[in-house]
Residue frames relative to the residue before (quaternion, step in Angstrom):
aa qw qx qy qz dx dy dz
A 1.0000 0.0000 0.0000 0.0000 0.00 0.00 0.00
G 0.6502 0.5284 -0.3151 0.4458 3.57 1.01 -0.83
A 0.6496 0.5139 -0.3129 0.4648 3.58 1.00 -0.81
R 0.6344 0.5214 -0.3307 0.4652 3.59 1.01 -0.77
R 0.6557 0.5071 -0.3114 0.4647 3.56 0.95 -0.86
A 0.6460 0.5094 -0.3162 0.4725 3.60 0.97 -0.84
A 0.6374 0.5209 -0.3262 0.4647 3.59 0.99 -0.83
R 0.6524 0.5156 -0.3113 0.4601 3.58 0.94 -0.88
M 0.6509 0.5013 -0.3105 0.4781 3.59 1.00 -0.82
Y 0.6441 0.5271 -0.3152 0.4560 3.59 0.98 -0.87
A 0.6980 0.4933 -0.2678 0.4446 3.57 0.93 -0.95
G 0.2454 -0.7736 0.5465 0.2064 3.59 1.07 -0.60
A 0.8259 -0.1833 0.1587 0.5090 3.58 -0.83 -0.99
L 0.5796 0.6047 -0.3750 0.3972 3.60 1.23 -0.26
D 0.5523 -0.5750 0.4833 0.3616 3.55 -1.25 0.46
L 0.5891 -0.5983 0.4102 0.3560 3.58 -1.12 0.61
D 0.7123 0.4124 -0.2645 0.5026 3.61 1.16 -0.42
H 0.3817 0.6979 -0.5037 0.3371 3.59 1.20 0.47
P 0.5534 -0.6515 0.4046 0.3250 3.64 -0.88 0.86
L 0.6258 0.5232 -0.3542 0.4574 3.61 1.13 -0.46
V 0.6465 0.4753 -0.3073 0.5116 3.57 1.26 -0.36
S 0.7953 -0.0096 0.0362 0.6050 3.56 0.95 -0.90
P 0.3932 -0.7427 0.4896 0.2327 3.60 -0.58 1.11
L 0.4712 0.6728 -0.4418 0.3607 3.61 1.23 -0.21
Y 0.7449 0.4190 -0.2094 0.4750 3.57 1.08 -0.70
G 0.6037 0.5669 -0.3603 0.4294 3.58 1.22 0.14
G 0.5882 -0.5349 0.4577 0.3981 3.53 -1.32 0.10
L 0.1958 -0.8174 0.5357 0.0805 3.58 -0.72 1.03
R 0.5105 0.6596 -0.4211 0.3564 3.58 1.19 -0.42
G 0.7956 0.2968 -0.2360 0.4726 3.54 -0.95 0.94
L 0.4926 0.6449 -0.4477 0.3755 3.58 1.23 -0.04
G 0.5109 -0.6109 0.5041 0.3341 3.54 -1.23 0.48
P 0.7358 -0.3953 0.2875 0.4687 3.57 -1.27 0.04
M 0.0987 -0.7889 0.6042 0.0531 3.54 -1.10 0.73
T 0.2045 -0.7408 0.6274 0.1261 3.51 -1.27 0.52
V 0.1052 -0.7971 0.5945 0.0071 3.55 -0.86 1.05
F 0.1194 -0.7643 0.6317 0.0508 3.55 -0.99 0.95
S 0.1351 0.7828 -0.6000 0.0946 3.57 -0.96 0.85
G 0.2782 -0.7176 0.6103 0.1874 3.51 -1.15 0.67
T 0.5596 -0.6210 0.4163 0.3576 3.59 -1.06 0.58
A 0.6573 0.4675 -0.3183 0.4981 3.62 1.23 -0.24
D 0.4316 0.6880 -0.4549 0.3653 3.58 1.32 0.14
I 0.4699 -0.6823 0.4795 0.2895 3.59 -0.79 0.96
L 0.7148 0.4132 -0.2391 0.5111 3.60 1.23 -0.48
N 0.3022 0.7913 -0.4907 0.2042 3.62 1.22 0.25
T 0.6491 0.5080 -0.3232 0.4649 3.59 0.91 -0.85
D 0.6580 0.4950 -0.3076 0.4769 3.59 0.98 -0.80
A 0.6123 0.5394 -0.3537 0.4571 3.61 1.03 -0.72
R 0.6589 0.5004 -0.3047 0.4718 3.58 0.93 -0.86
R 0.6510 0.5066 -0.3150 0.4693 3.58 0.98 -0.83
L 0.6316 0.5292 -0.3314 0.4596 3.59 0.99 -0.79
V 0.6427 0.5206 -0.3204 0.4618 3.57 0.93 -0.88
E 0.6739 0.4902 -0.2997 0.4644 3.59 0.87 -0.90
R 0.6571 0.5004 -0.3131 0.4688 3.60 0.91 -0.88
A 0.6494 0.5145 -0.3221 0.4580 3.59 0.95 -0.84
K 0.6521 0.5052 -0.3185 0.4670 3.59 0.91 -0.87
E 0.6430 0.5211 -0.3181 0.4624 3.58 0.99 -0.85
A 0.6875 0.4614 -0.2673 0.4929 3.59 1.15 -0.63
G 0.5765 -0.6251 0.3630 0.3809 3.58 1.28 0.10
V 0.4642 0.6720 -0.4488 0.3625 3.58 1.24 0.32
E 0.4134 -0.6750 0.5527 0.2606 3.56 -1.02 0.82
V 0.0173 -0.8261 0.5609 -0.0516 3.58 -0.66 1.12
G 0.1582 -0.7235 0.6627 0.1109 3.51 -1.09 0.85
Y 0.0610 -0.8155 0.5755 0.0040 3.59 -0.62 1.09
H 0.0606 -0.7949 0.6032 -0.0256 3.54 -0.79 1.11
E 0.0379 0.7986 -0.5948 0.0837 3.54 -0.45 1.27
V 0.0976 -0.7946 0.5989 0.0192 3.54 -0.89 0.99
A 0.5139 -0.6728 0.4469 0.2890 3.56 -0.88 0.98
D 0.8876 0.1377 -0.1095 0.4257 3.49 -1.24 0.78
L 0.5693 0.5859 -0.4095 0.4061 3.61 1.14 0.31
P 0.4870 -0.6957 0.4606 0.2582 3.58 -1.14 0.71
H 0.7340 -0.3691 0.3393 0.4581 3.49 -1.42 -0.10
A 0.8477 0.1505 -0.1364 0.4900 3.58 -1.12 0.77
Y 0.2060 0.8179 -0.5177 0.1435 3.60 1.09 0.58
P 0.5904 0.5727 -0.4111 0.3929 3.69 0.96 -0.47
L 0.6592 0.5094 -0.3117 0.4570 3.60 1.18 -0.39
M 0.6226 0.5951 -0.3223 0.3930 3.56 1.25 -0.29
P 0.4961 -0.7142 0.4289 0.2446 3.57 -1.08 0.79
F 0.5098 0.5822 -0.4949 0.3953 3.54 0.53 1.18
P 0.7591 -0.4364 0.2037 0.4381 3.62 -1.17 0.42
E 0.6753 0.4911 -0.3124 0.4530 3.61 0.86 -0.86
G 0.6300 0.5279 -0.3271 0.4663 3.58 1.08 -0.68
R 0.6562 0.5010 -0.3050 0.4747 3.57 0.96 -0.89
Q 0.6431 0.5187 -0.3195 0.4640 3.58 0.98 -0.85
A 0.6495 0.5070 -0.3177 0.4692 3.59 0.96 -0.83
R 0.6512 0.5121 -0.3220 0.4583 3.61 0.94 -0.82
R 0.6304 0.5175 -0.3391 0.4689 3.60 0.99 -0.76
L 0.6506 0.5077 -0.3132 0.4700 3.57 0.99 -0.82
I 0.6284 0.5276 -0.3352 0.4630 3.60 0.98 -0.79
V 0.6424 0.5113 -0.3202 0.4726 3.59 0.94 -0.84
D 0.6582 0.5033 -0.3111 0.4655 3.60 0.92 -0.89
I 0.6416 0.5138 -0.3308 0.4636 3.60 0.97 -0.80
V 0.6718 0.4925 -0.3068 0.4605 3.60 0.86 -0.91
R 0.6915 0.4619 -0.2747 0.4827 3.58 1.03 -0.75
G 0.4740 -0.6911 0.4291 0.3369 3.59 1.24 -0.24
S 0.5781 0.6041 -0.3765 0.3988 3.58 1.20 0.32
A 0.5847 0.5612 -0.3874 0.4394 3.62 1.22 0.28
């Protein structure tokens, strides 16, 4: 119930299946390369996996990084896996990954 309420607050006036709320419902064909990070304890882990599969089916190059037992937004957190993810993000943005 709490997750539904948070989703409703996040979406505002938009429907929960609007692409601006969830990219799962948008057109992915033609997007540039994307990188997705998810922990297996992330409440959105299943959606992250679905997004990766949909993007690949649409011909999008995808880097997927999943770490066991970590929560949503783990790259922002101050532990080794978060620091490692941030370093990888920097390398990707710089074009050196």
